Wavefront OBJ file of the C-alpha trace (Angstrom):
o trace
v -99.893 -136.213 -51.336
v -96.379 -134.789 -51.110
v -94.701 -134.943 -47.720
v -94.157 -131.520 -46.130
v -90.517 -131.372 -45.091
v -90.638 -127.847 -43.671
v -90.489 -127.077 -39.954
v -94.038 -126.771 -38.552
v -95.459 -123.254 -38.555
v -94.579 -121.355 -35.398
v -91.466 -123.436 -34.616
v -87.782 -122.728 -35.203
v -84.702 -124.578 -36.362
v -81.628 -123.700 -34.321
v -78.552 -123.773 -36.571
v -75.228 -123.063 -34.822
v -75.549 -119.261 -34.952
v -79.176 -119.338 -33.770
v -78.334 -121.871 -31.078
v -75.542 -119.624 -29.834
v -78.028 -116.749 -29.408
v -80.419 -119.046 -27.572
v -77.675 -120.245 -25.205
v -76.576 -116.637 -24.617
v -80.095 -115.677 -23.552
v -80.559 -118.791 -21.401
v -77.133 -118.441 -19.770
v -77.830 -114.807 -18.905
v -81.166 -115.747 -17.332
v -79.486 -118.550 -15.396
v -76.460 -116.590 -14.201
v -78.417 -113.564 -12.962
v -80.960 -115.810 -11.210
v -78.242 -117.677 -9.344
v -76.612 -114.393 -8.299
v -79.966 -113.388 -6.793
v -80.210 -116.577 -4.736
v -82.531 -118.663 -6.939
v -82.090 -122.346 -7.800
v -83.116 -124.065 -11.016
v -85.873 -126.657 -11.396
v -87.678 -128.350 -14.264
v -90.523 -130.779 -14.834
v -92.095 -132.907 -17.580
v -92.579 -131.538 -21.080
v -96.162 -132.836 -20.915
v -98.631 -133.121 -18.046
v -102.139 -134.465 -17.531
v -104.550 -132.195 -19.396
v -106.606 -131.634 -16.240
v -103.620 -129.942 -14.577
v -103.975 -126.950 -16.888
v -107.754 -126.851 -16.471
v -107.314 -126.308 -12.716
v -105.686 -122.929 -13.303
v -107.279 -121.777 -16.559
v -110.548 -123.668 -16.956
v -111.821 -125.698 -19.905
v -111.272 -122.789 -22.294
v -107.509 -123.406 -22.167
v -107.889 -126.729 -24.013
v -108.374 -125.062 -27.423
v -105.035 -123.279 -26.952
v -103.042 -126.427 -26.188
v -101.377 -129.228 -28.091
v -103.100 -132.144 -26.370
v -103.294 -135.843 -27.088
v -104.586 -139.142 -25.803
v -102.149 -141.652 -24.363
v -102.112 -145.371 -25.045
v -105.090 -147.254 -23.655
v -104.563 -149.655 -20.763
v -105.891 -153.241 -20.613
v -109.370 -151.934 -19.807
v -109.322 -149.580 -22.782
v -108.921 -146.448 -20.635
v -106.533 -143.757 -21.818
v -105.152 -140.670 -20.107
v -105.294 -137.254 -21.751
v -102.114 -135.199 -21.833
v -100.994 -131.768 -23.044
v -97.626 -130.287 -23.949
v -96.906 -127.627 -21.343
v -97.992 -124.107 -22.375
v -96.336 -122.652 -19.258
v -94.485 -123.839 -16.178
v -96.614 -122.407 -13.340
v -99.037 -125.377 -12.986
v -96.071 -127.768 -12.895
v -94.396 -125.606 -10.272
v -97.578 -125.537 -8.172
v -97.910 -129.338 -8.429
v -94.262 -129.838 -7.439
v -94.493 -127.478 -4.459
v -97.803 -128.985 -3.300
v -96.249 -132.471 -3.359
v -93.352 -131.545 -1.026
v -94.500 -128.292 0.560
v -93.675 -129.275 4.148
v -90.162 -130.439 3.281
v -89.100 -127.406 1.230
v -87.147 -124.580 2.920
v -88.826 -121.161 2.963
v -88.824 -118.956 1.115
v -88.817 -121.139 -1.989
v -86.868 -119.277 -4.689
v -86.995 -121.231 -7.948
v -86.407 -120.475 -11.598
v -86.824 -122.585 -14.711
v -86.115 -122.272 -18.435
v -88.490 -124.760 -20.115
v -89.575 -125.167 -23.715
v -93.291 -124.445 -23.913
v -96.006 -124.943 -26.527
v -99.215 -123.117 -27.432
v -101.609 -123.915 -30.260
v -102.132 -120.281 -31.218
v -101.591 -118.313 -34.408
v -97.910 -117.274 -34.605
v -97.127 -113.551 -34.654
v -94.151 -111.259 -34.132
v -92.453 -112.309 -30.927
v -94.790 -115.255 -30.293
v -94.540 -118.775 -31.666
v -96.146 -122.127 -31.042
v -92.921 -123.399 -29.496
v -90.829 -121.075 -27.360
v -88.412 -120.884 -24.432
v -89.818 -119.245 -21.314
v -87.891 -118.015 -18.294
v -89.934 -118.409 -15.103
v -89.098 -117.037 -11.667
v -91.105 -117.662 -8.496
v -90.798 -116.810 -4.806
v -93.082 -118.764 -2.471
v -93.452 -117.869 1.183
v -93.801 -114.686 3.189
v -95.756 -114.913 6.406
v -96.299 -111.166 6.841
v -97.525 -108.375 4.542
v -94.081 -106.775 4.847
v -92.330 -109.952 3.684
v -94.747 -110.377 0.800
v -94.182 -106.787 -0.324
v -90.434 -107.345 -0.112
v -90.761 -110.403 -2.345
v -92.960 -108.455 -4.781
v -90.277 -105.836 -5.252
v -87.476 -108.430 -5.258
v -89.245 -110.229 -8.109
v -89.644 -107.004 -10.092
v -86.014 -106.065 -9.403
v -84.749 -109.437 -10.666
v -86.807 -109.014 -13.841
v -85.193 -105.621 -14.458
v -81.729 -106.880 -13.468
v -81.912 -109.636 -16.079
v -82.893 -107.171 -18.800
v -80.211 -104.737 -17.671
v -77.668 -107.558 -18.016
v -78.494 -107.649 -21.729
v -77.657 -103.930 -22.008
v -81.221 -102.601 -21.879
v -81.822 -99.376 -19.949
v -84.793 -97.278 -18.850
v -84.614 -95.650 -22.288
v -85.649 -98.923 -23.952
v -87.858 -100.623 -21.335
v -90.180 -99.728 -18.461
v -91.793 -101.853 -15.751
v -95.484 -100.961 -15.435
v -97.233 -102.100 -12.271
v -100.661 -102.230 -10.691
v -102.280 -103.983 -7.736
v -105.560 -105.794 -7.240
v -106.302 -103.603 -4.205
v -105.858 -100.485 -6.336
v -108.207 -101.869 -8.989
v -110.804 -102.550 -6.283
v -110.534 -98.893 -5.258
v -110.982 -97.979 -8.924
v -114.170 -100.068 -9.027
v -115.482 -98.190 -5.990
v -114.796 -94.874 -7.722
v -116.772 -96.145 -10.715
v -119.728 -97.073 -8.523
v -119.398 -100.852 -8.556
v -120.368 -102.762 -5.428
v -118.186 -105.584 -3.999
v -120.511 -108.237 -5.417
v -119.600 -106.976 -8.906
v -115.827 -107.018 -8.382
v -115.377 -110.614 -9.585
v -117.085 -109.737 -12.862
v -115.000 -106.561 -13.084
v -111.747 -108.501 -12.822
v -113.000 -111.087 -15.301
v -113.969 -108.397 -17.817
v -110.800 -106.322 -17.444
v -108.705 -109.429 -18.036
v -110.460 -110.026 -21.370
v -111.636 -106.572 -22.393
v -108.995 -106.071 -25.094
v -110.105 -109.309 -26.799
v -113.860 -108.542 -26.802
v -115.571 -106.521 -29.487
v -118.331 -104.005 -28.540
v -121.117 -106.541 -29.175
v -119.431 -109.132 -26.957
v -118.927 -106.579 -24.206
v -122.585 -105.526 -24.458
v -123.620 -109.152 -24.010
v -121.429 -109.404 -20.900
v -123.040 -106.267 -19.445
v -126.496 -107.676 -20.090
v -125.736 -111.073 -18.551
v -124.280 -109.491 -15.412
v -126.810 -106.664 -14.942
v -124.205 -103.889 -15.258
v -125.818 -100.442 -15.089
v -125.359 -97.926 -17.892
v -123.039 -95.708 -15.820
v -120.678 -98.610 -15.096
v -120.858 -99.707 -18.734
v -119.471 -96.283 -19.684
v -116.626 -96.845 -17.213
v -115.633 -100.172 -18.795
v -115.985 -98.769 -22.309
v -113.570 -95.955 -21.502
v -111.053 -98.499 -20.219
v -111.597 -100.593 -23.354
v -110.807 -97.513 -25.459
v -107.522 -96.998 -23.648
v -108.467 -93.928 -21.624
v -106.479 -93.293 -18.453
v -108.540 -93.199 -15.220
v -105.903 -90.935 -13.647
v -107.002 -88.056 -15.879
v -109.904 -85.904 -14.706
v -111.508 -86.086 -18.152
v -111.977 -89.822 -17.750
v -114.586 -89.248 -15.046
v -116.856 -86.941 -16.998
v -120.412 -88.369 -16.728
v -119.209 -91.044 -14.256
v -119.723 -91.510 -10.518
v -116.166 -90.642 -9.378
v -116.918 -91.295 -5.707
v -113.736 -91.572 -3.617
v -111.472 -90.460 -6.477
v -109.084 -88.576 -4.152
v -108.695 -91.673 -1.974
v -107.883 -93.704 -5.093
v -105.174 -91.238 -6.179
v -103.715 -91.156 -2.651
v -103.509 -94.971 -2.572
v -101.703 -94.968 -5.922
v -99.274 -92.312 -4.741
v -98.468 -94.181 -1.522
v -98.022 -97.530 -3.279
v -95.903 -95.945 -5.991
v -93.663 -94.181 -3.485
v -92.938 -97.425 -1.661
v -92.318 -99.490 -4.794
v -90.277 -96.966 -6.734
v -88.213 -95.836 -3.730
v -87.276 -99.434 -2.930
v -86.437 -100.192 -6.552
v -84.237 -97.095 -6.614
v -82.191 -98.476 -3.706
v -81.700 -101.607 -5.824
v -80.270 -99.606 -8.717
v -83.458 -98.868 -10.665
v -84.164 -95.176 -10.195
v -86.511 -92.789 -12.024
v -87.720 -94.045 -15.384
v -87.392 -97.761 -14.697
v -90.891 -98.288 -13.218
v -94.258 -96.523 -13.117
v -97.865 -97.147 -12.110
v -100.154 -97.962 -15.028
v -103.889 -98.483 -14.522
v -104.099 -100.450 -17.784
v -101.976 -103.291 -16.377
v -104.743 -105.677 -15.393
v -103.223 -108.984 -16.536
v -104.867 -112.004 -14.959
v -106.512 -110.130 -12.105
v -109.128 -112.882 -11.928
v -106.142 -115.099 -11.013
v -103.572 -112.764 -9.447
v -104.264 -111.667 -5.883
v -102.175 -108.507 -5.493
v -99.196 -106.860 -7.183
v -99.022 -107.306 -10.989
v -96.537 -105.980 -13.518
v -95.440 -106.040 -17.129
v -92.215 -104.924 -18.771
v -92.787 -103.154 -22.077
v -90.519 -101.586 -24.650
v -90.795 -97.810 -24.360
v -91.444 -97.478 -28.093
v -94.579 -99.590 -27.718
v -93.792 -101.666 -30.803
v -93.783 -105.120 -29.196
v -95.966 -107.257 -26.985
v -94.956 -107.443 -23.297
v -91.338 -108.505 -22.783
v -92.164 -109.978 -19.351
v -95.043 -110.098 -16.942
v -96.216 -111.579 -13.690
v -97.744 -110.956 -10.324
v -98.803 -112.283 -6.931
v -100.878 -115.495 -6.845
v -101.366 -116.422 -3.199
v -103.996 -119.125 -3.785
v -102.332 -121.079 -6.590
v -100.603 -123.815 -4.555
v -103.836 -124.336 -2.611
v -105.667 -124.911 -5.910
v -103.331 -127.845 -6.575
v -103.899 -129.540 -3.227
v -101.098 -127.913 -1.285
v -101.118 -125.653 1.767
v -101.940 -121.957 1.695
v -98.659 -120.457 0.502
v -98.184 -116.869 -0.721
v -96.368 -116.628 -4.052
v -95.107 -114.089 -6.582
v -93.669 -114.879 -9.996
v -93.063 -113.728 -13.542
v -92.345 -115.124 -16.979
v -90.228 -113.872 -19.882
v -90.255 -115.379 -23.369
v -87.149 -115.659 -25.504
v -88.802 -114.604 -28.765
v -89.911 -111.083 -27.841
v -86.672 -110.536 -25.943
v -84.565 -111.574 -28.928
v -86.510 -109.276 -31.270
v -86.003 -106.370 -28.855
v -82.269 -107.031 -28.476
v -81.851 -107.266 -32.240
v -83.794 -104.066 -32.891
v -81.729 -102.189 -30.299
v -78.437 -103.590 -31.628
v -77.637 -105.263 -28.302
v -76.878 -108.804 -29.435
v -73.103 -109.435 -29.618
v -71.817 -109.706 -33.187
v -70.718 -113.307 -32.791
v -71.795 -115.701 -30.084
v -70.406 -118.893 -31.576
v -67.894 -120.545 -29.230
v -64.225 -119.899 -29.989
v -61.565 -122.551 -29.367
v -58.833 -122.177 -26.816
v -56.299 -123.837 -29.093
v -55.881 -124.376 -32.830
v -53.454 -127.194 -33.578
v -51.427 -126.601 -36.745
v -50.145 -129.967 -37.937
v -47.363 -129.789 -40.510
v -46.266 -133.377 -39.918
v -46.925 -136.111 -42.450
v -47.917 -138.477 -39.639
v -51.309 -137.629 -38.078
v -50.739 -139.692 -34.919
v -48.780 -137.070 -32.886
v -51.461 -134.436 -33.599
v -54.242 -136.820 -32.585
v -52.419 -137.684 -29.368
v -51.803 -134.027 -28.502
v -55.424 -133.054 -29.247
v -56.638 -135.804 -26.918
v -54.336 -134.588 -24.140
v -55.425 -130.960 -24.547
v -59.124 -131.834 -24.553
v -59.010 -134.183 -21.568
v -60.163 -132.983 -18.147
v -58.603 -134.212 -14.911
v -61.117 -135.783 -12.528
v -60.355 -136.175 -8.821
v -62.181 -139.221 -7.380
v -61.608 -137.983 -3.835
v -63.511 -134.741 -4.321
v -65.671 -136.068 -7.194
v -64.871 -132.957 -9.196
v -62.913 -131.714 -12.192
v -59.624 -130.253 -10.962
v -58.397 -129.177 -14.389
v -60.896 -128.691 -17.214
v -60.016 -129.685 -20.717
v -59.392 -127.119 -23.419
v -61.459 -126.521 -26.527
v -58.928 -127.694 -29.106
v -59.520 -127.892 -32.869
v -57.451 -128.522 -35.956
v -57.707 -128.222 -39.710
v -58.791 -131.159 -41.835
v -57.076 -129.759 -44.913
v -54.342 -131.792 -46.552
v -51.977 -128.845 -46.876
v -48.941 -128.718 -44.616
v -48.315 -125.033 -45.374
v -47.945 -123.472 -41.914
v -48.772 -119.973 -43.143
v -52.104 -121.044 -44.616
v -52.951 -123.105 -41.539
v -52.180 -120.130 -39.283
v -54.696 -118.122 -41.313
v -57.282 -120.775 -40.400
v -56.196 -120.504 -36.769
v -56.710 -116.748 -36.853
v -60.132 -117.088 -38.503
v -61.241 -119.552 -35.815
v -60.733 -116.970 -33.063
v -58.486 -119.318 -31.077
v -56.435 -117.829 -28.253
v -53.365 -119.940 -29.087
v -51.943 -121.828 -32.028
v -49.824 -124.898 -31.295
v -47.580 -125.665 -34.252
v -46.336 -129.179 -34.893
v -43.490 -128.680 -37.388
v -40.974 -131.384 -38.474
v -37.757 -129.688 -37.284
v -39.101 -128.704 -33.869
v -40.909 -132.012 -33.360
v -37.649 -133.871 -34.007
v -36.196 -131.948 -31.023
v -39.223 -132.784 -28.843
v -40.689 -129.269 -28.878
v -43.590 -127.368 -30.451
v -44.185 -123.680 -31.091
v -46.951 -121.975 -29.112
v -48.218 -118.743 -30.647
v -50.358 -116.223 -28.785
v -52.845 -115.168 -31.469
v -53.575 -111.820 -29.824
v -50.004 -110.621 -29.190
v -48.454 -112.686 -32.057
v -45.700 -113.793 -29.656
v -44.185 -117.254 -30.203
v -42.190 -119.518 -27.935
v -40.905 -123.064 -28.005
v -42.353 -125.443 -25.438
v -41.393 -129.036 -24.681
v -44.034 -131.403 -26.038
v -44.670 -132.788 -22.570
v -45.293 -129.282 -21.172
v -47.775 -127.942 -23.752
v -50.850 -128.353 -21.565
v -49.180 -126.568 -18.652
v -47.989 -123.737 -20.902
v -51.565 -123.107 -22.030
v -53.013 -122.921 -18.520
l 1 2 3 4 5 6 7 8 9 10 11 12 13 14 15 16 17 18 19 20 21 22 23 24 25 26 27 28 29 30 31 32 33 34 35 36 37 38 39 40 41 42 43 44 45 46 47 48 49 50 51 52 53 54 55 56 57 58 59 60 61 62 63 64 65 66 67 68 69 70 71 72 73 74 75 76 77 78 79 80 81 82 83 84 85 86 87 88 89 90 91 92 93 94 95 96 97 98 99 100 101 102 103 104 105 106 107 108 109 110 111 112 113 114 115 116 117 118 119 120 121 122 123 124 125 126 127 128 129 130 131 132 133 134 135 136 137 138 139 140 141 142 143 144 145 146 147 148 149 150 151 152 153 154 155 156 157 158 159 160 161 162 163 164 165 166 167 168 169 170 171 172 173 174 175 176 177 178 179 180 181 182 183 184 185 186 187 188 189 190 191 192 193 194 195 196 197 198 199 200 201 202 203 204 205 206 207 208 209 210 211 212 213 214 215 216 217 218 219 220 221 222 223 224 225 226 227 228 229 230 231 232 233 234 235 236 237 238 239 240 241 242 243 244 245 246 247 248 249 250 251 252 253 254 255 256 257 258 259 260 261 262 263 264 265 266 267 268 269 270 271 272 273 274 275 276 277 278 279 280 281 282 283 284 285 286 287 288 289 290 291 292 293 294 295 296 297 298 299 300 301 302 303 304 305 306 307 308 309 310 311 312 313 314 315 316 317 318 319 320 321 322 323 324 325 326 327 328 329 330 331 332 333 334 335 336 337 338 339 340 341 342 343 344 345 346 347 348 349 350 351 352 353 354 355 356 357 358 359 360 361 362 363 364 365 366 367 368 369 370 371 372 373 374 375 376 377 378 379 380 381 382 383 384 385 386 387 388 389 390 391 392 393 394 395 396 397 398 399 400 401 402 403 404 405 406 407 408 409 410 411 412 413 414 415 416 417 418 419 420 421 422 423 424 425 426 427 428 429 430 431 432 433 434 435 436 437 438 439 440 441 442 443 444 445 446 447 448 449 450 451 452 453 454 455 456 457
């Protein structure tokens, strides 16, 4: 059998241009997070398989790349899985040092993740995922503040890429609002757990599968109609939705939505995200069997792509992993959907490849002076007293062509995008000087060889 030398399906090769785009996205995530007071963390690329079962149950195993480790002397082997997300790792890390960590805990991470699912537009088997979490909040007011702060950071990151309310919208919901919706539909509290379970999966179930769920959970015909309307994408905020349904307490439900929306959208507006950036959406029911309160997704307004980002409040997660009761809110954003959106909107910079600070034009027959000067330009100055770099080195490149034609080499310097060209020419070098050319203004000046690094500061 011939060896398959292609990259595995659902993975990507990052050539220089692709790697530059990846670093641009990651650096933007990182820089905006730090400006908002978050610090970066990371964990292992693989964890014990049982870690993921704690959060998602045994059904998650079929979606993972998992493997058996080497057996010990007794023949026992551990079972591991490549991480499909970072949240279980975060919960494990917080649970391990919960009492020593300052509150609130504001962490972000940018891990590579893996899922054994069929690749599709904006979703691969290997991807980069930006995760943001805030843990803490002793009062309802603090928790609501963190909810909105999390949503605001999500929008701020996307705004940093040039996206506006014309291209994206944050759609939000809340578990408490969904419970009120269940009451309107005639469900009793004992049926809420099933309701959350079904809503979380309803888009993936065909009519026969939904009918089986209704039968197993003794859901009355009237409530079945309610779930079927949601499955068909009908909006419960329209009066027509409630034809032939119970609709008890509908006005209270609408009032709760209005009050929640006023608080959320008014606060977001003070943070720079006014009308159009966010709206209530009853269809946002992601993970409500897992999330405990506020949930949100960011979608492209054209509706052409899967969710750009999504998250919510999960106050019981750390407890599930053996830690203390600790309120938490977080979201995730994948690089693949984001990159597709930025490309389709024409928002990726034309060239993201790094450009050198200096292009060294060497017209000397002897290569040694050029090599020495390149080393000096590239070298950083480290201060042992402060344990820091006091003068960073420059990105300095040169041509490997054999020609000594300065004109042709300056064309290479221009093509490289360098800020300066340093020209080592025989006549000037004999006098102990070089020419420094500003590639933007085209100005040239002679500089003593010993002063080149200072002249380029």
